[in-house]
C-alpha positions as CSV (number, residue, x, y, z in Angstrom):
1,M,-11.8,-21.1,-10.6
2,R,-9.5,-19.1,-12.9
3,L,-8.3,-15.8,-11.6
4,A,-6.5,-13.0,-13.6
5,A,-4.7,-10.7,-11.2
6,Y,-3.9,-7.4,-13.0
7,T,-1.5,-4.5,-12.3
8,D,-0.5,-1.7,-14.5
9,N,2.1,-0.3,-12.1
10,V,5.5,0.7,-13.6
11,E,7.2,0.9,-10.1
12,L,6.8,-1.8,-7.4
13,G,4.7,-0.4,-4.6
14,G,2.4,-1.4,-1.7
15,A,-0.4,-2.3,-4.1
16,D,1.7,-5.0,-5.7
17,I,3.1,-6.3,-2.4
18,S,-0.4,-6.6,-1.1
19,M,-1.3,-8.7,-4.1
20,T,1.7,-11.0,-3.5
21,H,0.5,-11.5,0.1
22,M,-3.0,-12.4,-1.1
23,L,-1.9,-14.8,-3.9
24,A,0.5,-16.6,-1.6
25,L,-2.4,-17.6,0.7
26,L,-5.2,-18.1,-1.9
27,D,-6.8,-21.5,-2.2
28,P,-4.3,-23.7,-4.2
29,A,-7.2,-24.9,-6.3
30,V,-7.5,-21.4,-7.9
31,E,-5.7,-21.2,-11.2
32,V,-3.9,-17.8,-11.3
33,T,-2.4,-15.7,-14.1
34,V,-0.7,-12.5,-13.2
35,V,-1.1,-9.9,-16.0
36,G,0.7,-6.6,-16.2
37,V,2.8,-4.2,-18.3
38,V,6.2,-4.4,-16.5
39,P,7.9,-7.9,-16.6
40,A,9.8,-7.4,-13.3
41,I,6.7,-6.5,-11.4
42,V,4.6,-9.3,-12.9
43,E,7.3,-11.8,-12.2
44,R,7.8,-10.6,-8.6
45,I,4.1,-11.0,-7.9
46,A,3.9,-14.4,-9.6
47,A,6.9,-15.7,-7.8
48,T,5.1,-15.8,-4.5
49,R,2.8,-18.7,-5.7
50,T,4.1,-21.9,-7.3
51,G,2.7,-22.6,-10.8
52,T,1.4,-19.1,-11.5
53,A,1.3,-18.1,-15.2
54,T,2.2,-14.6,-16.4
55,R,1.2,-12.4,-19.4
56,I,2.9,-9.2,-20.3
57,L,1.0,-6.5,-22.2
58,R,2.4,-3.4,-23.9
59,R,2.1,-0.4,-21.7
60,P,-0.5,2.1,-23.1
61,T,1.1,5.2,-24.6
62,S,-1.9,7.5,-24.0
63,G,-5.4,7.6,-22.7
64,H,-6.8,6.4,-26.0
65,D,-4.3,3.7,-27.1
66,W,-6.7,1.5,-29.1
67,R,-3.9,-1.1,-29.9
68,S,-3.3,-1.6,-26.2
69,L,-7.0,-1.9,-25.5
70,A,-7.3,-4.5,-28.3
71,A,-4.4,-6.4,-26.8
72,H,-6.0,-6.3,-23.4
73,V,-9.3,-7.6,-24.8
74,T,-7.5,-10.4,-26.6
75,V,-5.7,-11.6,-23.4
76,V,-8.8,-11.5,-21.3
77,R,-10.6,-13.6,-23.9
78,E,-7.7,-16.0,-24.2
79,L,-7.4,-16.5,-20.5
80,A,-11.2,-16.7,-20.0
81,P,-11.0,-16.0,-16.3
82,D,-13.9,-16.4,-13.9
83,I,-12.6,-13.4,-12.0
84,V,-10.5,-10.4,-13.0
85,H,-8.9,-8.8,-9.9
86,A,-7.7,-5.3,-10.9
87,N,-5.3,-3.8,-8.3
88,L,-5.6,0.0,-8.7
89,A,-2.7,2.1,-7.3
90,S,-5.0,5.1,-7.8
91,P,-8.7,5.3,-8.7
92,W,-7.7,6.1,-12.3
93,S,-5.4,3.2,-13.0
94,C,-6.1,-0.2,-14.6
95,Q,-8.6,1.5,-17.0
96,Y,-7.5,-0.7,-20.0
97,C,-8.0,-3.8,-17.9
98,I,-11.4,-2.7,-16.7
99,A,-12.6,-1.7,-20.2
100,A,-11.3,-5.0,-21.6
101,A,-13.0,-7.1,-19.0
102,T,-16.3,-5.2,-19.7
103,I,-15.9,-5.8,-23.5
104,A,-15.1,-9.5,-23.0
105,R,-18.3,-9.8,-20.9
106,R,-17.5,-13.2,-19.4
107,P,-15.5,-12.5,-16.2
108,R,-16.6,-11.0,-13.0
109,L,-14.6,-7.8,-12.4
110,V,-13.2,-6.8,-9.0
111,A,-11.6,-3.3,-8.7
112,V,-9.5,-2.8,-5.6
113,Y,-8.7,0.8,-4.7
114,Q,-5.5,1.3,-2.8
115,L,-5.4,5.1,-2.6
116,A,-7.6,8.1,-3.1
117,V,-5.9,10.7,-5.3
118,P,-7.6,13.3,-7.5
119,P,-7.7,12.9,-11.3
120,V,-5.3,14.8,-13.5
121,S,-8.1,16.0,-15.8
122,A,-11.8,16.1,-16.3
123,R,-11.5,13.6,-19.1
124,Q,-9.8,11.1,-16.8
125,R,-12.7,11.4,-14.4
126,F,-15.3,11.1,-17.2
127,M,-13.7,7.9,-18.5
128,K,-13.5,6.4,-15.0
129,R,-17.2,7.0,-14.5
130,L,-17.9,5.3,-17.7
131,T,-15.9,2.2,-17.0
132,A,-17.0,2.0,-13.4
133,H,-20.4,0.6,-14.6
134,G,-18.6,-2.5,-15.8
135,V,-17.2,-3.3,-12.3
136,D,-19.0,-6.1,-10.4
137,A,-17.4,-5.3,-7.0
138,H,-15.7,-2.1,-5.9
139,V,-13.3,-2.7,-3.0
140,G,-11.4,-0.2,-0.8
141,V,-8.5,-1.1,1.5
142,G,-10.0,0.9,4.4
143,D,-13.3,2.4,5.4
144,K,-12.3,6.0,5.1
145,T,-10.4,5.3,1.8
146,S,-13.6,3.7,0.4
147,R,-15.6,6.8,1.2
148,E,-12.9,9.1,-0.3
149,V,-12.8,7.1,-3.5
150,E,-16.6,7.2,-3.8
151,A,-16.6,10.9,-3.6
152,L,-13.8,11.3,-6.1
153,V,-15.3,8.9,-8.7
154,G,-18.9,9.8,-8.1
155,L,-20.1,6.4,-6.9
156,P,-23.0,6.1,-4.5
157,H,-22.2,6.2,-0.8
158,G,-21.6,2.8,0.6
159,S,-21.1,1.2,-2.9
160,I,-17.4,0.4,-2.2
161,R,-17.0,-2.4,0.3
162,T,-13.9,-2.6,2.5
163,I,-11.4,-5.4,2.6
164,H,-8.4,-4.1,4.6
165,N,-4.9,-4.7,3.4
166,G,-3.1,-7.4,5.5
167,V,0.5,-8.6,6.0
168,P,1.9,-11.9,7.0
169,D,3.2,-12.5,10.5
170,K,6.6,-14.0,10.0
171,E,9.9,-14.1,11.7
172,R,12.6,-12.0,10.1
173,P,16.3,-11.9,11.3
174,A,17.0,-8.4,12.6
175,V,19.8,-6.3,11.1
176,P,22.5,-4.8,13.4
177,R,21.6,-1.4,14.7
178,P,22.9,1.1,12.1
179,R,24.3,3.4,14.8
180,A,24.2,4.0,18.6
181,G,21.7,6.0,20.4
182,P,17.9,6.4,20.1
183,L,16.7,5.5,16.5
184,I,13.6,6.8,14.7
185,G,12.9,5.0,11.4
186,S,10.6,4.9,8.5
187,I,10.1,2.7,5.4
188,G,8.9,3.8,2.0
189,R,9.5,5.3,-1.4
190,L,11.3,8.6,-1.2
191,E,8.5,10.6,-2.8
192,R,6.6,13.7,-1.8
193,Q,3.5,11.5,-0.8
194,K,5.5,9.9,2.0
195,G,6.3,13.2,3.8
196,F,9.9,12.4,4.7
197,D,10.8,16.1,4.4
198,T,8.4,16.6,7.4
199,L,10.2,13.9,9.3
200,I,13.6,15.4,8.6
201,R,12.4,18.8,9.8
202,A,11.0,17.1,13.0
203,L,14.5,15.6,13.5
204,A,15.9,19.0,13.9
205,D,13.9,19.3,17.2
206,L,15.1,15.9,18.5
207,N,18.7,16.5,19.3
208,D,19.6,13.1,20.8
209,A,18.1,10.9,18.1
210,A,19.0,9.7,14.7
211,L,16.8,8.8,11.7
212,V,17.0,5.6,9.6
213,L,15.3,5.8,6.2
214,V,14.7,2.5,4.3
215,G,13.8,3.1,0.7
216,D,14.7,5.0,-2.4
217,G,13.1,7.3,-4.9
218,S,13.2,10.5,-6.9
219,E,13.2,12.8,-3.8
220,R,16.4,11.4,-2.3
221,A,18.7,14.1,-3.5
222,S,16.4,16.9,-2.4
223,L,15.9,15.2,1.0
224,E,19.7,15.0,1.5
225,K,20.0,18.7,0.7
226,L,17.2,19.4,3.2
227,A,19.0,17.4,5.9
228,H,22.1,19.5,5.4
229,R,20.1,22.7,5.4
230,V,18.4,22.0,8.7
231,G,21.6,20.7,10.3
232,V,20.8,17.0,10.7
233,A,22.7,15.4,7.9
234,D,25.1,13.6,10.3
235,R,22.0,12.0,12.0
236,V,20.3,10.5,9.0
237,V,21.2,7.0,7.9
238,W,20.2,6.4,4.3
239,I,19.7,2.6,3.9
240,G,18.4,2.7,0.3
241,W,16.2,0.0,-1.3
242,S,15.8,-3.2,0.6
243,D,14.0,-6.4,-0.4
244,E,13.2,-7.0,3.3
245,P,12.8,-3.6,4.9
246,A,10.9,-5.0,7.9
247,R,14.2,-6.4,9.2
248,Y,15.2,-2.9,10.3
249,L,12.1,-2.5,12.6
250,A,13.6,-4.3,15.6
251,A,16.4,-1.7,15.7
252,L,14.1,1.3,16.2
253,E,12.8,2.9,19.3
254,V,10.0,4.7,17.2
255,F,8.5,4.0,13.8
256,A,7.2,7.2,12.0
257,L,4.7,7.4,9.2
258,P,4.7,11.1,8.2
259,S,2.7,10.6,4.9
260,R,0.7,13.4,3.3
261,F,-1.8,10.9,2.0
262,E,-2.3,7.1,2.2
263,G,-4.8,4.3,1.9
264,F,-4.1,1.6,4.4
265,P,-0.3,1.3,4.3
266,L,1.5,-2.0,4.7
267,A,4.5,-0.4,6.4
268,V,2.5,0.6,9.5
269,L,1.0,-2.9,9.8
270,E,4.5,-4.4,9.7
271,A,5.7,-2.0,12.3
272,L,2.8,-2.8,14.6
273,L,3.4,-6.6,14.1
274,A,7.0,-6.0,15.1
275,R,5.8,-4.3,18.4
276,S,7.1,-0.9,17.2
277,A,5.9,2.3,18.9
278,V,4.3,4.1,16.0
279,V,3.7,7.8,15.3
280,A,1.6,8.3,12.2
281,A,0.0,11.1,10.3
282,D,-3.7,10.9,10.5
283,V,-4.4,10.4,6.8
284,G,-6.5,8.0,4.7
285,S,-7.4,4.9,6.7
286,V,-4.4,5.0,9.0
287,A,-6.6,5.7,12.1
288,E,-8.4,2.4,11.5
289,V,-5.3,0.6,12.8
290,V,-3.3,3.3,14.6
291,L,-5.7,4.1,17.4
292,D,-4.5,7.2,19.1
293,G,-3.2,6.4,22.6
294,E,-4.0,2.7,22.2
295,T,-1.8,1.3,19.4
296,G,0.1,4.4,18.5
297,L,0.1,8.2,18.3
298,L,-1.6,10.2,15.6
299,V,-0.5,13.7,14.4
300,P,-1.7,16.0,11.7
301,P,0.1,15.7,8.3
302,D,2.7,18.3,7.3
303,D,3.3,19.4,10.9
304,P,6.9,18.9,11.9
305,A,6.4,20.3,15.4
306,A,3.5,18.0,16.2
307,L,5.5,15.0,14.8
308,A,8.5,16.0,16.9
309,R,6.4,16.3,20.1
310,A,4.9,12.8,19.6
311,I,8.3,11.2,18.9
312,R,9.8,13.0,21.9
313,R,7.0,11.7,24.1
314,L,7.7,8.1,23.0
315,L,11.5,8.4,23.3
316,G,11.0,9.5,26.9
317,D,8.6,6.8,28.0
318,A,9.8,3.2,27.5
319,D,6.6,1.8,29.3
320,L,4.4,3.7,26.8
321,R,6.4,2.4,23.9
322,R,6.1,-1.1,25.1
323,R,2.3,-0.9,25.8
324,L,1.6,0.6,22.4
325,G,3.7,-2.0,20.7
326,E,2.0,-4.9,22.4
327,Q,-1.5,-3.6,21.8
328,G,-0.6,-2.7,18.2
329,R,0.6,-6.3,17.5
330,R,-2.5,-7.7,19.1
331,L,-4.9,-5.6,16.9
332,V,-3.1,-6.5,13.7
333,L,-3.2,-10.3,14.6
334,E,-6.9,-10.0,15.3
335,R,-8.0,-8.1,12.2
336,F,-5.3,-7.2,9.7
337,T,-3.2,-10.2,8.7
338,A,-2.7,-11.4,5.1
339,T,-4.9,-14.4,6.0
340,H,-7.8,-12.1,7.0
341,M,-7.5,-10.2,3.7
342,T,-7.2,-13.4,1.6
343,R,-10.2,-15.1,3.1
344,A,-12.3,-11.9,2.6
345,F,-11.4,-11.9,-1.1
346,E,-12.2,-15.7,-1.4
347,S,-15.6,-15.0,0.1
348,L,-16.1,-12.1,-2.4
349,Y,-15.2,-14.3,-5.4
350,A,-17.6,-17.0,-4.3
351,E,-20.4,-14.5,-3.8
352,L,-19.8,-13.0,-7.3
353,L,-19.7,-16.5,-9.0
354,N,-22.8,-17.7,-7.1
355,N,-24.7,-14.7,-8.3
356,R,-23.7,-15.0,-11.9
């Protein structure tokens, strides 16, 4: 079987990392080509699997870049894949790939939706509804995320099947504790979506704890200013970008996911695998793995007071932290590993090819 794995992301994110996990475990007999518009991202994804080919396409300059569409069609025809796996960071991404696969006719097309975010225009929604007819299998990374995408795009209820994201369970050497005392931590891009401003405001109500942030992004400067403004600048440790952010998890008493919106985030899966005590905003499909009171604590998004209360509860109860961490790890191992995800995609590919 020939598989073309496509991403049009211009910044490395969870969608691309999820694809690397899947390709690493995919049946070695599958011939894979990673296709995308940013060489560094394409090469990062391909590097996870020996012998993976790559193709780089010019990034579309507009919503109607006919030259880019023609180049996409040419590559799909040259590769002649049996399956095109389009990894959509939002419901509105990968449109050139989807259109090209539809025009080329031959391949089966799988669209994987990582996140439910509204369109930026009515035209974007209209074009998505047109190209959606060429997709053979719509896949969401969580049950709630699937329903949210159906509503946004206008697909029939239940038409998006769920294959949850998964992460590998592997040993990682822990980093030294960044500082003494109780540590709260989070991992992710420093962007508004991730809600780190909410976490910094919550820290102002947690006098004895420090915050470790692993990641970088366009919001860093404004977050640093906020930390100074609310009086916690001396208790925030800015790690910056890390190729292995999960190495910091063992140093934390509490892992926080304060996001404003999510699909089924990899960071919370990695935290649970590391037996972290997790507090997470109840957004997207997060509640499908963070079971309130069983594998973590859920709080409303954009609510610093509720976030602070939940963190304070965990910091004050070592037995609760330990119980949630153990139960969280058990749940991820049972249902949400990279192996579970990969086998589900292999079954989907076989189903599509058998029904050709």
